[in-house]
Residue, then its C-alpha position, 0 to 999 in steps of 0.5 A: m838081011k831081009t828082016f833088018s831091012l823091014v825093021a829099018l823101014f818101019a823105024i824111018s816111017i815112025a820117025t817121019m810121022v812124029r816129026a810131021d805131028l801126024p797121028i801115029p797109026a796102030p803099030v803093025e806087028v813085025i816078027v823079029n827073030t832076035v829075043p831080048t835077053d833082059q825081060s825086066a827092062i820092058p816097063p809094064a804098059e798097064s801101070a804107065v797108062s793107069a798112072g797118068p789119068a789118076n795123077q791128072t785128076a788129083a791135080e785139078p782144083a775144085s770148081p769155085l761155087l761163084v764162078l758164073e762167067d760161063t756166058d758173054c754176060p757176067r753174073v757176079a762182079k767184084c765191084w761196079l759203078r753206075v752213072g745215070f742221067d735223071l729226069f725227076f719230078i717233085s710234088p708241087s708246093r702248095m701256096p696260098p692266094l697271093v694276088t687277086t684282081g677284079t672290079v674296083a667295086s670288089g676291091g679284089i677281096l677274096g669272096a667278093p663279087g667280081a674278085t678273082p684269084l690271079i696268083a693262087t696256084d701250087v708251084n709246079y717245077h715240072t722236070l728237074l734234071g740231074f745225075t745219080i752215081n751208084g757204086g759198090v764192092w764185095l769185101d770177101c772172096d765169097y761175095t757175102w759182105g760188101l759196101e754200097g753207096s749212091t748219090t742223087w743231085l738235081n739241078p736247082r729249078s726256078k719258077d716265076y709268076t708275074a702280074t703287071s698293071n699300068g694303072s688301068t687294072l686292079l691288082t691286090r694282095p689278099i690278106v686277113n686283118a688280124l685286128t678284126g679277122a675280116p678279109a682285106v687287101a694290100v693294093i698293088a695297082t688301082p685305076g687312077f692312083v697307082a701302077g705296079n707289078i708283082v713277081v713271085h720267084d720260087r726256087v728248089n734244091f734237092e740232093t740225097s746220098d746213102g751208104h750201106l753194108m751189104y749181106n748176101v742172103y741168097r745167090d744162084d747162077r741167075t739170082s742174087i738177094s742182099a740185105l742193106l743196112g746203113l744211113r741216108y742224108l737228104y737235103f731239101r731247100e726251097s724259097t719263095h721271093i715276092t717283090e712288089n714295085q709301085q709308082f704312085l700316080t696321085a700324091g697322098f695315096g702312097n705311104f711310107v712309115g707314116s708319111a704320105l708320098p708325093a706323085l710319081a714316088t716309087q716304093t718296093i716291098v719284098d717278102e722272102f721265105q726260105t725253108f731248109n730240111n736237113i735229114l739224117a736217117g738210119q736205113m735198111g732195105m733189100n736188093f734183088e737182081t736176076v739175069r736172063d741171058c743178057i737182060r738184067i732186072s733188079a729192084t731195091a726197097k729201102v726205108g729210112l727212119g730219122w730226124n729232120h732238122e728244119r729251119i725257116l727263114g723269113s724276112g721283109t723290107t720296104s724301100s722308098g726314096g733310097v731308104t729301106v726299113p725292116g718289114g714287108i707285108l707277109a714277113q714282119s720283124p719281130s713277129f716273123p723271126y728271121r731264123s727259127g728251127f725245130d726237129t721232127f721225126v721222118v719216115i723215108p721209103e724208097l723204091i727203085g726198079r731197074v732193067g738193063y741190057q748187057i752189051t759187053p761182058r763188062l758194060c750194061v745200059y739200063a733204065s730205072y724208075d725211082f720213087l721216094f717219099v718223105n712224110n714231114v718237110a717244111r716248104p715256104g708256101a705252107q709257112i706263109d701267114r696271111s693274117v696281118n696286123p695293119l699297125v706294123v706294115p710300113s707301107f700302110q696308112t695305118f702304120v704306127g710302129t713295129g712289135l705291136a700286138p697282135s704279133r701277126p704274121t707268124p710262121t705256121f711251122t706246118q709240115v707237108d709230104l714230099f714226093v720225088h720220082g722219075i726215071t734214070l738212064g745210064v750205064d753200068f760198069k762191072y769188074 
């Protein structure tokens, strides 16, 4: 009876501790007089213990090589999207001297004593604002093959230069007489005879996009290097619009298509030049990225080889008394065709450096610097020919008619280099 009471007390204690989810202490050996009749009913304890861990190890999957999300900062993402705000700069557009001033004796002729260039500077557009969007996705589970693309658009930017005279100051437009090769001028304003002003309006548009097939050539838990192969499209447009307004103070000083103008008559002369660069290039490059804690550092180098389809547009008009005729001063028809184009080979290298900080497992803020170069583009200032045939200019007293030899001015078809560089501030989302 005493033995039965001890066994019952032990069983109740075990049941109570299991129900309360408390750790079970090591069993206390209790001697019981009753011996089981069937020893085979007792399962071997050793086999039960050894079978558990063996089966558990066999069921565990192998660890993936590319699971690198072991910290708060994700290393490898299936896809990503970057959106950034741009502050970019474009290399200045070189312009020939367009306006001069000076003493009446100098006539405003370049090189004459007392003559000074007034608008003879390169066009600097300063800061261009815009945005850059970049995105990509890995196509396979090994993060080996992927697609990546980006686009950059800059807000069009304008620059104006103005010179005005009420008839007390000399203003002239320097040219070269195509008949003699000597320097000459077209008068805008001169004391006692004519008052006038001139406005030079320059405008620029820039955008570029590219897309690549990516192949990852190296990756460890911190660093990734990928090769890029794809295409780039670049669009660059620029224009120079020159508007000259005159009011003649003396009868007979002004001229319109061979006829003298009366006093107080007005005249407007317009010269406009536009250049379009449409570039399509095959492109290759490398992308490098490394991670240190929550700091991401990346660099991209690209080079494009392709063709630039250039178009040069030039037009000029002269208006007086409600009548407008073709031909300005620096843009004449047909010597300066309204539309002309040609193709040229271009090389487009680009370097991008980026530093980011991972603020959440998926969101990163970054700053980058981008430098892009194009070796052959058409810009309007380089197309202006200051050599003018005075026989074909409608506002000159020497006007005879259009289409007379020599056919000047003509487009120069000059190519120049283009630099585009600046910083981008943005966010990078990875998933």
